[in-house]
N, C-alpha and C positions, 0 to 999 in steps of 0.2 A: 445410110445417112438419115438423121432425125431432124424433125422440125421441133422448135422450142414448144414445150407444152406437155401434154399427157403422154406417157410412155407405156407401151404394151410389153410386159415382161415376156409373155409367151413368144412374141415375135422376135425379141432379142435372143432368147434361148434358141429359137429355130435357126437364127443366123449363125450362132456359135456352132451348133451341131452341123450345119451345112458346110461351114468353112473348115471345121476341125472334127471330122467324124471319129477320129481315134481318141479324142479327149473324153475320157469317161468321168461322169459326175452324176450324183443322185439328186442334189438339191440346189436350187438357184433362188437367190433373193435379190431384190432391186433396191438400189439407193438412187432416188430420183431428186436429190436435193442440190446437186451441183449446178452452178450457173452454166458451165461449158459442156459438161458431160453427164450422161446417165451411166451408172455403174451397175454391173451385174456380178454378184459374188457366187462362186461355185464351191460348194462344200467347205466354205471357210478356207479355201486353198488358193483359188484363182480370183483375180479381179479383171473383168473385161470392161473397158471404157468405150462408150459410144458417143461421138461428138453430136452436139445438138444442132449445128448449122455448118454451112459450107466453109466459113472462115476458120472455125475451130478444126474441122477435118483437114483443111489444107496445112494447118500448123502441126499436125500430128507427126509427120515424118521428121520435121525439124526437131520436135521434142525428143523423139527417139534418138536422133543423132547426138543431141546434147547429152542425153543420159549415157550413151555409149562412151562419150568422152569423159564424163564425170565419174563414172563407176570405178575406174582403176585408181583414181586419186582421192576419192571421197573417203573420209574416216567413218561415214555412216552409210548404211544400205540405202539404195535408191531403186526405183522400179527397173526391172529388166524384162523388156517385152519379148517373150519367147514365142508368142502366137500373134501374128499380124495377118489380117485379112488380105486376100489377093489384091484388092483395090487399095489397100492401105488405109481404109477409112476407120477401122476400129482394130483394137488389139488387146491382148491380155498379158498379165504378169502374175507371178506367184506373190501372194499376199505377204507383206512385211508385218509380222505379228507385233502388235503394239497397241497402245492406248493413246488417244489424242491428248497432248500435253496442255490441258486447259489451265486457266489461271488458278482454279481451285486445286487441281491436282498438283501443280507445281508448288503451291503454298503448303501443301500437306507433306511434301518430301522433307526428309532430314536435311539439315544445312549442308552436310558434306555431299549429299547426292545432288542438291541444287547446284553446288559449285561444279561438280563433275559434268552435269548436264550442260551448263553454260559454257564450260570449256569445250565440250564436244561441239556445241553450236558454233562457237568461234572458229574452231578448226575446220568445220564443214564449210562455213561461209568463206573462209580464206581459200579453200580448194575451189569452190564454185567461182568466186570472183577472179581467180587466176586463170580461168579457161580462156582460150582464144576468142576474141571478140566476134570473129566471123561465124561462130556457131549459132548466133541468134540475130534477130533483126534489131535495128536501132529503135529506140523508144524509151520512154520512162525517165528521161533526163529532164530535170526541172528547167534547165535553160532552153530545152526544146519545146516548152509549152506545157509540160505536165502540171506544174503548179497552177498555171493559168486555167487549165481545164477544171481543176478542183474549185477554183474561184468561181468559174462559170456555173458549176453544179450547185455551189452554195447559194448563188443568187436565185437560182430556180427553186431551191428548197426553203429559202429563208422565211417565206410567209408561214409555212407549216411549222417550221422550227420555232417561230415566234409564239406559237400556241403553248409550248412546253418550257421555253426558256424565259427567265425573268427579263425585264427590260435591260437590267445591268449585264446579264450574261449575253444577251443578244448583241449589245453594244460591244462587249469584249470579243464576241465571235466575229463581228464586223471588222474590228481592228486586227484580229488574228489573220483573217483572209486577205486583208489589205497588205499586211506585212509578209505573208507567206512566200510569194515569188522571190523576193530579195533574200529572205532568210534561208531558202533551200537552194538558191542558184549555185551551180557548180559546173565545172568542165570535167570533173572526174567521172569516169564511166567504168563499168565492169559488167560481166555476165551476171545478171541478177535473177533470183527465183521469182520475185515480184509479188508473191502471195505467201510469204513466209509467216504464217500465223498458226495458232494453236491446233487447228484441225489438220495441218499438214506436217506437224512435228510429232513423232510417235515415241512414247516411252516404252521400253522393253517390258515384257511380262513380269520379269523379276523386280522391276521398279528401281533398279540400281543404275541404269544407264539408258541412253537413247537407243531405239531400234533402227530408226531411219527417217527419211524425209520423202514425202510424196507430192504429186501434182505439180508438174513443171510446165503446165499449159501456158502460163503467162510470162515465162522467162523471156527477158529482153536485155538489150544492152542499155543500161541505165545507171542511175545513181546508186552506188553500193549502200548508201545510208538507208535506202528504202527497205532493205532486208533486215535492218536492225530495228525497224519500227515497232514491231509487236513485242520485242523483248522488254520494253518499258512496262508492259502489263504484268511482268513477273516481279516488278519492284524497281525502285530507282537505282539500285546497285547492280542489277542484272546486266544491262547493256555494257557497262564498263568491265565487268568480269568476262563477258564474252569477247570484248574487244582486246583484252590482254592476250587471250589465246589466239585471236585473229591476227595480231601483229599489225603491220602496215605503217609503223613509224608515226611521224607528226600528223599525217593526214587522218589518223584514227580519231583524234579529238574533234576534228571538223565533221567527220562522219557521225559521231555521237551527237553533236549539236544539231545537225540537220535532222537526224532521226527523231529527236525529241519533238521537233516541229511536225514531222510526219505523223508522230504518234497522237498528238493533239488532234490533227485532222482525222485520224482513224477513229478516235473516240467520238468525235462529232458525227462521223459517218455511221457509227453504231447507233447513235440516237436516231438518225434519219432512217436507217434500215428497219429499226423497230417501229417507228411511226408508219412507215410505208408497208409494213407487213412482210418484208423480205426475210427477216430473221427476227429472233426474239432475244433481247438482252434485258438486263435489269436497268431500265431507263432512269429510274430514280437515283440509283447509285452512280450511273454515268454522269448525270447532270450535277449531282452533289460534288463530284470530284473535278468538274471542269474549272472552277476558280483556281484551284491549286495548280492545275496544268498551265493555265494562262499566266499565273504569277511566276511559275518557274521559267517560262519563256521570257517574261519581262526581265527577270534577273540575268538571263543570258545576253540580253540586248545591250 
């Protein structure tokens, strides 16, 4: 078990060797950027994930059960934990070879490949959202207070955001968060990935299709629209393309509408994360695009 903070690669490697003495490898590298896990890569073949706290460790077994149920029905590869420690607090799976599908990478793909990728995403989300609800804990539904939590976070962050947003943009952000709870309120629930962003969507090495989806740590029973959030970063037409492959009937239009609100929230979070030193984004570009995001939501209202 790990405490949040600095991670010792040698100690993690010793734990892997102690638990799995028959697992041969020559090189180990550390990825210490994750909020919930530190990851050790072995010979570019295995990924071992170590939870940073007791809460995340307790969720590990549930995550593995979810993946076991998802794997047979998913059109995309997902992690298969073949090595799990005796106590169940850490485990490893064979790497899914691929490149994070960043906004820039998606934009560089040929139009036909973009369409194929979005279709694959839609089919994947349909499979995930169709899983039995009892595989995950409840949470993440806007009507259960999720939107209210984001409103509370904004109030705490507002003073620092005011240093980079114009008075007009800050007023627009105020109006946005005031309207958010009603805009995303829903009784619709599904098993959701909950962190379906560019760093967890992998493009296959050939660049013609997706390789897989990773990191299901945050999976909960929540609003299916939340998993469509990041797709807006790939362009205004991207979520609708994925939604056609997703299916779902009339409710799909509502999912897309709610996801657009969640995406504006995500862009504001990116501004905050950059200000706070948590991650690094092009904050000037993000702020420049905020008025268009708010205008699009106003047209939906």
